[in-house]
Backbone as XML, in Angstrom:
<?xml version="1.0"?>
<chain id="A" units="angstrom">
  <residue number="1" name="MET">
    <atom name="N" x="0.844" y="-1.180" z="0.000"/>
    <atom name="CA" x="0.000" y="0.000" z="0.000"/>
    <atom name="C" x="0.888" y="1.242" z="0.000"/>
  </residue>
  <residue number="2" name="ALA">
    <atom name="N" x="0.429" y="2.275" z="-0.627"/>
    <atom name="CA" x="1.170" y="3.532" z="-0.706"/>
    <atom name="C" x="1.428" y="4.076" z="0.692"/>
  </residue>
  <residue number="3" name="HIS">
    <atom name="N" x="2.504" y="4.794" z="0.823"/>
    <atom name="CA" x="2.920" y="5.365" z="2.103"/>
    <atom name="C" x="1.828" y="6.277" z="2.662"/>
  </residue>
  <residue number="4" name="GLY">
    <atom name="N" x="1.148" y="5.818" z="3.695"/>
    <atom name="CA" x="0.120" y="6.630" z="4.337"/>
    <atom name="C" x="-1.221" y="6.645" z="3.635"/>
  </residue>
  <residue number="5" name="ALA">
    <atom name="N" x="-1.364" y="5.951" z="2.520"/>
    <atom name="CA" x="-2.621" y="5.975" z="1.768"/>
    <atom name="C" x="-3.500" y="4.795" z="2.179"/>
  </residue>
  <residue number="6" name="GLU">
    <atom name="N" x="-4.802" y="5.022" z="2.187"/>
    <atom name="CA" x="-5.730" y="3.938" z="2.502"/>
    <atom name="C" x="-5.958" y="3.046" z="1.292"/>
  </residue>
  <residue number="7" name="SER">
    <atom name="N" x="-6.006" y="3.636" z="0.104"/>
    <atom name="CA" x="-6.145" y="2.864" z="-1.118"/>
    <atom name="C" x="-5.482" y="3.644" z="-2.244"/>
  </residue>
  <residue number="8" name="PRO">
    <atom name="N" x="-5.029" y="2.936" z="-3.281"/>
    <atom name="CA" x="-4.361" y="3.642" z="-4.375"/>
    <atom name="C" x="-5.350" y="4.483" z="-5.183"/>
  </residue>
  <residue number="9" name="SER">
    <atom name="N" x="-4.822" y="5.498" z="-5.843"/>
    <atom name="CA" x="-5.656" y="6.306" z="-6.735"/>
    <atom name="C" x="-6.080" y="5.430" z="-7.911"/>
  </residue>
  <residue number="10" name="PRO">
    <atom name="N" x="-7.108" y="5.826" z="-8.641"/>
    <atom name="CA" x="-7.496" y="5.055" z="-9.831"/>
    <atom name="C" x="-6.345" y="4.928" z="-10.828"/>
  </residue>
  <residue number="11" name="GLU">
    <atom name="N" x="-5.544" y="5.984" z="-10.962"/>
    <atom name="CA" x="-4.409" y="5.946" z="-11.893"/>
    <atom name="C" x="-3.371" y="4.925" z="-11.433"/>
  </residue>
  <residue number="12" name="ALA">
    <atom name="N" x="-3.085" y="4.913" z="-10.140"/>
    <atom name="CA" x="-2.108" y="3.957" z="-9.604"/>
    <atom name="C" x="-2.629" y="2.531" z="-9.731"/>
  </residue>
  <residue number="13" name="ALA">
    <atom name="N" x="-3.909" y="2.330" z="-9.479"/>
    <atom name="CA" x="-4.497" y="0.994" z="-9.608"/>
    <atom name="C" x="-4.425" y="0.507" z="-11.052"/>
  </residue>
  <residue number="14" name="LEU">
    <atom name="N" x="-4.685" y="1.389" z="-12.004"/>
    <atom name="CA" x="-4.597" y="1.024" z="-13.417"/>
    <atom name="C" x="-3.163" y="0.692" z="-13.804"/>
  </residue>
  <residue number="15" name="ALA">
    <atom name="N" x="-2.212" y="1.492" z="-13.345"/>
    <atom name="CA" x="-0.800" y="1.238" z="-13.644"/>
    <atom name="C" x="-0.362" y="-0.107" z="-13.068"/>
  </residue>
  <residue number="16" name="ALA">
    <atom name="N" x="-0.785" y="-0.406" z="-11.843"/>
    <atom name="CA" x="-0.425" y="-1.677" z="-11.218"/>
    <atom name="C" x="-1.020" y="-2.851" z="-11.986"/>
  </residue>
  <residue number="17" name="THR">
    <atom name="N" x="-2.247" y="-2.713" z="-12.421"/>
    <atom name="CA" x="-2.894" y="-3.776" z="-13.196"/>
    <atom name="C" x="-2.176" y="-3.996" z="-14.519"/>
  </residue>
  <residue number="18" name="ALA">
    <atom name="N" x="-1.843" y="-2.910" z="-15.198"/>
    <atom name="CA" x="-1.129" y="-3.028" z="-16.474"/>
    <atom name="C" x="0.235" y="-3.667" z="-16.273"/>
  </residue>
  <residue number="19" name="PHE">
    <atom name="N" x="0.940" y="-3.271" z="-15.207"/>
    <atom name="CA" x="2.267" y="-3.820" z="-14.943"/>
    <atom name="C" x="2.206" y="-5.313" z="-14.678"/>
  </residue>
  <residue number="20" name="THR">
    <atom name="N" x="1.277" y="-5.723" z="-13.816"/>
    <atom name="CA" x="1.206" y="-7.145" z="-13.471"/>
    <atom name="C" x="0.700" y="-7.999" z="-14.630"/>
  </residue>
  <residue number="21" name="ALA">
    <atom name="N" x="-0.018" y="-7.405" z="-15.569"/>
    <atom name="CA" x="-0.541" y="-8.155" z="-16.717"/>
    <atom name="C" x="0.454" y="-8.226" z="-17.877"/>
  </residue>
  <residue number="22" name="THR">
    <atom name="N" x="1.565" y="-7.516" z="-17.758"/>
    <atom name="CA" x="2.562" y="-7.471" z="-18.830"/>
    <atom name="C" x="3.707" y="-8.407" z="-18.485"/>
  </residue>
  <residue number="23" name="PRO">
    <atom name="N" x="3.918" y="-9.461" z="-19.266"/>
    <atom name="CA" x="4.967" y="-10.429" z="-18.936"/>
    <atom name="C" x="6.365" y="-9.815" z="-18.877"/>
  </residue>
  <residue number="24" name="ASP">
    <atom name="N" x="6.658" y="-8.865" z="-19.748"/>
    <atom name="CA" x="7.978" y="-8.229" z="-19.783"/>
    <atom name="C" x="7.778" y="-6.729" z="-19.950"/>
  </residue>
  <residue number="25" name="ALA">
    <atom name="N" x="7.649" y="-6.042" z="-18.828"/>
    <atom name="CA" x="7.381" y="-4.602" z="-18.868"/>
    <atom name="C" x="8.505" y="-3.833" z="-19.557"/>
  </residue>
  <residue number="26" name="GLY">
    <atom name="N" x="9.744" y="-4.253" z="-19.359"/>
    <atom name="CA" x="10.868" y="-3.578" z="-20.011"/>
    <atom name="C" x="10.758" y="-3.641" z="-21.524"/>
  </residue>
  <residue number="27" name="ALA">
    <atom name="N" x="10.432" y="-4.805" z="-22.041"/>
    <atom name="CA" x="10.265" y="-4.952" z="-23.489"/>
    <atom name="C" x="9.083" y="-4.122" z="-23.978"/>
  </residue>
  <residue number="28" name="ALA">
    <atom name="N" x="8.010" y="-4.084" z="-23.199"/>
    <atom name="CA" x="6.842" y="-3.300" z="-23.588"/>
    <atom name="C" x="7.184" y="-1.822" z="-23.684"/>
  </residue>
  <residue number="29" name="VAL">
    <atom name="N" x="7.981" y="-1.330" z="-22.735"/>
    <atom name="CA" x="8.391" y="0.080" z="-22.779"/>
    <atom name="C" x="9.276" y="0.315" z="-24.001"/>
  </residue>
  <residue number="30" name="CYS">
    <atom name="N" x="10.219" y="-0.578" z="-24.247"/>
    <atom name="CA" x="11.110" y="-0.422" z="-25.406"/>
    <atom name="C" x="10.346" y="-0.427" z="-26.721"/>
  </residue>
  <residue number="31" name="GLU">
    <atom name="N" x="9.260" y="-1.171" z="-26.783"/>
    <atom name="CA" x="8.469" y="-1.279" z="-28.000"/>
    <atom name="C" x="7.438" y="-0.156" z="-28.142"/>
  </residue>
  <residue number="32" name="SER">
    <atom name="N" x="7.252" y="0.618" z="-27.094"/>
    <atom name="CA" x="6.289" y="1.722" z="-27.167"/>
    <atom name="C" x="6.867" y="2.854" z="-28.017"/>
  </residue>
  <residue number="33" name="SER">
    <atom name="N" x="6.009" y="3.760" z="-28.466"/>
    <atom name="CA" x="6.500" y="4.862" z="-29.297"/>
    <atom name="C" x="7.481" y="5.737" z="-28.517"/>
  </residue>
  <residue number="34" name="SER">
    <atom name="N" x="7.216" y="5.978" z="-27.253"/>
    <atom name="CA" x="8.142" y="6.785" z="-26.447"/>
    <atom name="C" x="9.459" y="6.055" z="-26.241"/>
  </residue>
  <residue number="35" name="GLY">
    <atom name="N" x="9.390" y="4.760" z="-25.969"/>
    <atom name="CA" x="10.612" y="3.974" z="-25.799"/>
    <atom name="C" x="11.445" y="3.960" z="-27.061"/>
  </residue>
  <residue number="36" name="ARG">
    <atom name="N" x="10.809" y="3.744" z="-28.209"/>
    <atom name="CA" x="11.546" y="3.745" z="-29.479"/>
    <atom name="C" x="12.178" y="5.101" z="-29.745"/>
  </residue>
  <residue number="37" name="GLU">
    <atom name="N" x="11.452" y="6.167" z="-29.437"/>
    <atom name="CA" x="11.980" y="7.518" z="-29.633"/>
    <atom name="C" x="13.205" y="7.760" z="-28.749"/>
  </residue>
  <residue number="38" name="LEU">
    <atom name="N" x="13.131" y="7.363" z="-27.498"/>
    <atom name="CA" x="14.272" y="7.541" z="-26.594"/>
    <atom name="C" x="15.470" y="6.714" z="-27.038"/>
  </residue>
  <residue number="39" name="ILE">
    <atom name="N" x="15.227" y="5.470" z="-27.425"/>
    <atom name="CA" x="16.311" y="4.607" z="-27.889"/>
    <atom name="C" x="16.953" y="5.187" z="-29.143"/>
  </residue>
  <residue number="40" name="ALA">
    <atom name="N" x="16.139" y="5.639" z="-30.090"/>
    <atom name="CA" x="16.665" y="6.237" z="-31.320"/>
    <atom name="C" x="17.444" y="7.514" z="-31.021"/>
  </residue>
  <residue number="41" name="GLY">
    <atom name="N" x="17.097" y="8.199" z="-29.954"/>
    <atom name="CA" x="17.786" y="9.433" z="-29.578"/>
    <atom name="C" x="19.048" y="9.203" z="-28.766"/>
  </residue>
  <residue number="42" name="GLY">
    <atom name="N" x="19.420" y="7.943" z="-28.597"/>
    <atom name="CA" x="20.657" y="7.645" z="-27.888"/>
    <atom name="C" x="20.487" y="7.380" z="-26.397"/>
  </residue>
  <residue number="43" name="PHE">
    <atom name="N" x="19.267" y="7.135" z="-25.961"/>
    <atom name="CA" x="19.010" y="6.943" z="-24.535"/>
    <atom name="C" x="18.618" y="5.506" z="-24.188"/>
  </residue>
  <residue number="44" name="ALA">
    <atom name="N" x="19.139" y="4.539" z="-24.942"/>
    <atom name="CA" x="18.803" y="3.133" z="-24.691"/>
    <atom name="C" x="19.178" y="2.706" z="-23.284"/>
  </residue>
  <residue number="45" name="GLU">
    <atom name="N" x="20.346" y="3.124" z="-22.803"/>
    <atom name="CA" x="20.772" y="2.738" z="-21.458"/>
    <atom name="C" x="19.848" y="3.338" z="-20.396"/>
  </residue>
  <residue number="46" name="ASP">
    <atom name="N" x="19.392" y="4.564" z="-20.631"/>
    <atom name="CA" x="18.460" y="5.198" z="-19.690"/>
    <atom name="C" x="17.142" y="4.431" z="-19.633"/>
  </residue>
  <residue number="47" name="VAL">
    <atom name="N" x="16.660" y="3.989" z="-20.783"/>
    <atom name="CA" x="15.425" y="3.213" z="-20.829"/>
    <atom name="C" x="15.618" y="1.894" z="-20.084"/>
  </residue>
  <residue number="48" name="ALA">
    <atom name="N" x="16.757" y="1.257" z="-20.293"/>
    <atom name="CA" x="17.040" y="-0.012" z="-19.611"/>
    <atom name="C" x="17.075" y="0.183" z="-18.099"/>
  </residue>
  <residue number="49" name="ILE">
    <atom name="N" x="17.725" y="1.241" z="-17.644"/>
    <atom name="CA" x="17.803" y="1.510" z="-16.207"/>
    <atom name="C" x="16.422" y="1.829" z="-15.645"/>
  </residue>
  <residue number="50" name="ALA">
    <atom name="N" x="15.657" y="2.617" z="-16.376"/>
    <atom name="CA" x="14.335" y="3.032" z="-15.898"/>
    <atom name="C" x="13.364" y="1.868" z="-15.787"/>
  </residue>
  <residue number="51" name="THR">
    <atom name="N" x="13.608" y="0.790" z="-16.509"/>
    <atom name="CA" x="12.678" y="-0.334" z="-16.497"/>
    <atom name="C" x="13.174" y="-1.518" z="-15.666"/>
  </residue>
  <residue number="52" name="GLU">
    <atom name="N" x="14.279" y="-1.330" z="-14.938"/>
    <atom name="CA" x="14.763" y="-2.403" z="-14.070"/>
    <atom name="C" x="13.767" y="-2.630" z="-12.933"/>
  </residue>
  <residue number="53" name="VAL">
    <atom name="N" x="13.651" y="-3.883" z="-12.527"/>
    <atom name="CA" x="12.713" y="-4.260" z="-11.471"/>
    <atom name="C" x="13.488" y="-4.891" z="-10.311"/>
  </residue>
  <residue number="54" name="ASP">
    <atom name="N" x="13.115" y="-4.527" z="-9.093"/>
    <atom name="CA" x="13.702" y="-5.106" z="-7.881"/>
    <atom name="C" x="15.208" y="-4.908" z="-7.786"/>
  </residue>
  <residue number="55" name="VAL">
    <atom name="N" x="15.677" y="-3.716" z="-8.108"/>
    <atom name="CA" x="17.112" y="-3.438" z="-8.026"/>
    <atom name="C" x="17.462" y="-2.441" z="-6.925"/>
  </residue>
  <residue number="56" name="SER">
    <atom name="N" x="16.466" y="-1.905" z="-6.258"/>
    <atom name="CA" x="16.722" y="-0.924" z="-5.217"/>
    <atom name="C" x="15.821" y="-1.176" z="-4.021"/>
  </residue>
  <residue number="57" name="GLY">
    <atom name="N" x="16.401" y="-1.013" z="-2.836"/>
    <atom name="CA" x="15.622" y="-1.153" z="-1.621"/>
    <atom name="C" x="15.072" y="0.165" z="-1.127"/>
  </residue>
  <residue number="58" name="VAL">
    <atom name="N" x="15.280" y="1.225" z="-1.923"/>
    <atom name="CA" x="14.858" y="2.562" z="-1.526"/>
    <atom name="C" x="13.808" y="3.072" z="-2.503"/>
  </residue>
  <residue number="59" name="VAL">
    <atom name="N" x="12.760" y="3.671" z="-1.967"/>
    <atom name="CA" x="11.737" y="4.276" z="-2.801"/>
    <atom name="C" x="11.700" y="5.753" z="-2.474"/>
  </residue>
  <residue number="60" name="PRO">
    <atom name="N" x="11.972" y="6.624" z="-3.454"/>
    <atom name="CA" x="11.914" y="8.058" z="-3.162"/>
    <atom name="C" x="10.486" y="8.501" z="-2.889"/>
  </residue>
  <residue number="61" name="VAL">
    <atom name="N" x="10.347" y="9.412" z="-1.958"/>
    <atom name="CA" x="9.034" y="9.945" z="-1.571"/>
    <atom name="C" x="9.084" y="11.454" z="-1.721"/>
  </residue>
  <residue number="62" name="LEU">
    <atom name="N" x="8.075" y="12.026" z="-2.355"/>
    <atom name="CA" x="7.996" y="13.474" z="-2.507"/>
    <atom name="C" x="7.540" y="14.069" z="-1.181"/>
  </residue>
  <residue number="63" name="SER">
    <atom name="N" x="8.405" y="14.892" z="-0.605"/>
    <atom name="CA" x="8.106" y="15.515" z="0.683"/>
    <atom name="C" x="8.476" y="16.980" z="0.631"/>
  </residue>
  <residue number="64" name="GLU">
    <atom name="N" x="7.484" y="17.833" z="0.776"/>
    <atom name="CA" x="7.692" y="19.279" z="0.769"/>
    <atom name="C" x="8.431" y="19.748" z="-0.485"/>
  </residue>
  <residue number="65" name="GLY">
    <atom name="N" x="8.045" y="19.181" z="-1.645"/>
    <atom name="CA" x="8.585" y="19.615" z="-2.921"/>
    <atom name="C" x="9.912" y="19.005" z="-3.309"/>
  </residue>
  <residue number="66" name="ALA">
    <atom name="N" x="10.438" y="18.048" z="-2.528"/>
    <atom name="CA" x="11.709" y="17.402" z="-2.854"/>
    <atom name="C" x="11.578" y="15.908" z="-2.629"/>
  </residue>
  <residue number="67" name="PHE">
    <atom name="N" x="12.285" y="15.135" z="-3.457"/>
    <atom name="CA" x="12.273" y="13.695" z="-3.272"/>
    <atom name="C" x="13.281" y="13.317" z="-2.196"/>
  </residue>
  <residue number="68" name="VAL">
    <atom name="N" x="12.861" y="12.484" z="-1.279"/>
    <atom name="CA" x="13.741" y="11.974" z="-0.219"/>
    <atom name="C" x="13.633" y="10.462" z="-0.212"/>
  </residue>
  <residue number="69" name="GLY">
    <atom name="N" x="14.637" y="9.805" z="0.277"/>
    <atom name="CA" x="14.568" y="8.357" z="0.283"/>
    <atom name="C" x="15.641" y="7.819" z="1.105"/>
  </residue>
</chain>
């Protein structure tokens, strides 16, 4: 559950459903129009890093206009 939230927003619930229903989210992002555009622009490594799963034990939280974690 989200930090301090009783239930996720509709947007968060939809994102979670889409993520869990996608066998390979990284590949899906790479195949999307935005992913292809970023890769073509030389940002393939950034896309790969952004789509890594279970690589960090820290989750940044927006607090008073700044991310902390």
